[in-house]
C-alpha positions in Angstrom: -66.0 77.0 -181.1 -67.0 76.9 -177.9 -68.8 80.0 -178.6 -70.8 78.0 -181.3 -71.6 75.4 -178.4 -72.8 77.8 -176.0 -75.1 79.7 -178.8 -76.5 76.4 -179.6 -77.8 75.5 -176.2 -78.9 79.1 -175.8 -80.8 79.5 -178.9 -82.5 75.8 -178.4 -83.4 77.1 -175.1 -84.7 80.7 -176.4 -87.0 78.7 -178.7 -88.4 76.9 -175.8 -89.1 80.1 -173.9 -90.4 82.3 -177.0 -92.9 79.5 -177.7 -93.7 79.1 -174.6 -94.7 83.0 -174.3 -96.5 82.9 -177.5 -98.6 79.9 -176.1 -99.2 80.7 -172.8 -100.8 83.7 -173.3 -103.2 81.8 -175.4 -103.2 84.4 -178.0 -101.9 81.9 -180.5 -105.1 80.4 -180.5 -106.9 83.5 -181.7 -107.2 83.9 -185.5 -107.0 87.7 -185.6 -103.6 87.4 -183.5 -100.8 89.5 -184.9 -103.0 90.2 -187.6 -104.2 86.5 -188.6 -102.5 83.3 -189.5 -101.4 84.3 -192.7 -100.3 88.0 -192.0 -96.8 88.9 -192.5 -96.2 90.1 -188.7 -97.4 86.6 -187.7 -95.4 84.8 -190.1 -92.2 86.6 -188.9 -92.9 85.5 -185.5 -93.3 81.9 -186.2 -89.9 82.5 -188.5 -88.3 83.8 -185.7 -89.4 81.5 -183.1 -88.4 78.3 -185.2 -85.2 80.1 -186.5 -83.8 80.0 -182.7 -84.3 76.2 -182.8 -82.9 75.7 -186.7 -80.0 77.7 -186.2 -79.3 76.7 -182.6 -79.1 72.9 -184.2 -77.1 74.5 -187.1 -74.4 76.3 -184.5 -74.4 72.5 -182.8 -73.7 70.6 -185.7 -71.0 73.0 -186.7 -69.2 72.5 -183.2 -69.6 68.8 -183.4 -68.4 68.6 -187.1 -65.3 70.7 -186.0 -64.5 68.9 -182.9 -64.9 65.5 -185.1 -62.9 66.2 -187.9 -60.5 68.0 -186.0 -60.6 71.0 -188.3 -59.3 74.1 -186.6 -57.8 76.8 -188.8 -58.2 80.2 -189.8 -61.3 79.7 -191.8 -62.7 78.0 -189.0 -62.5 80.6 -186.9 -64.1 82.8 -189.6 -66.9 80.2 -190.3 -67.5 80.1 -186.7 -68.2 83.8 -186.3 -70.0 83.6 -189.7 -72.4 81.1 -188.0 -73.0 83.2 -184.6 -73.7 86.5 -186.4 -76.4 84.7 -188.6 -77.5 82.5 -185.8 -78.1 85.5 -183.5 -79.2 88.5 -186.2 -81.9 86.1 -188.0 -84.2 86.1 -185.1 -83.7 89.4 -184.7 -84.1 90.3 -188.0 -87.3 88.6 -187.9 -89.1 90.2 -184.6 -88.2 93.8 -185.6 -88.9 93.3 -189.3 -92.5 92.2 -188.4 -93.1 95.5 -187.0 -90.5 97.8 -189.4 -91.0 96.3 -192.7 -88.7 98.8 -194.1 -85.9 97.2 -192.3 -86.1 93.9 -194.4 -82.8 94.7 -196.2 -81.1 94.2 -192.6 -82.2 90.4 -193.8 -78.9 90.3 -195.8 -76.9 90.1 -192.7 -78.1 86.5 -191.7 -78.4 85.3 -194.8 -75.1 86.0 -195.8 -73.4 85.3 -192.8 -74.8 81.8 -192.8 -74.4 81.5 -196.5 -70.3 82.5 -195.9 -70.2 80.0 -192.8 -71.9 77.1 -194.6 -69.8 77.1 -197.6 -66.1 77.7 -195.4 -67.4 74.5 -193.5 -68.3 72.5 -196.4 -64.7 73.7 -198.0 -62.8 72.2 -195.2 -65.3 69.2 -194.6 -64.2 68.5 -198.4 -60.5 69.0 -197.9 -60.0 67.2 -194.5 
């Protein structure tokens, strides 16, 4: 489960970095940046940026939950990798789909992974 802790802090840090990159160039202040505030490209960039933070925190919560309840099992390993795959693939899908909308079906990878990870974790918490 150490990988979830490492991913958590790496993703939180990448959230800071991606926000800084978007902010320091001040393009985000331009209404027409990436097609304007309501454009799909800009929405997906925002989603990718915030998913670093959100999924970093989710992986941190997963790590703390497993450690606190001492729930290490085969299901935990599957849940751990599902959280890692979901966490890593979500921002990638966001940024790629922003420029290649036809690849939107790749969102099934993070979504299904995170649902599996969440369900397996919930199962273990309920049965702990």
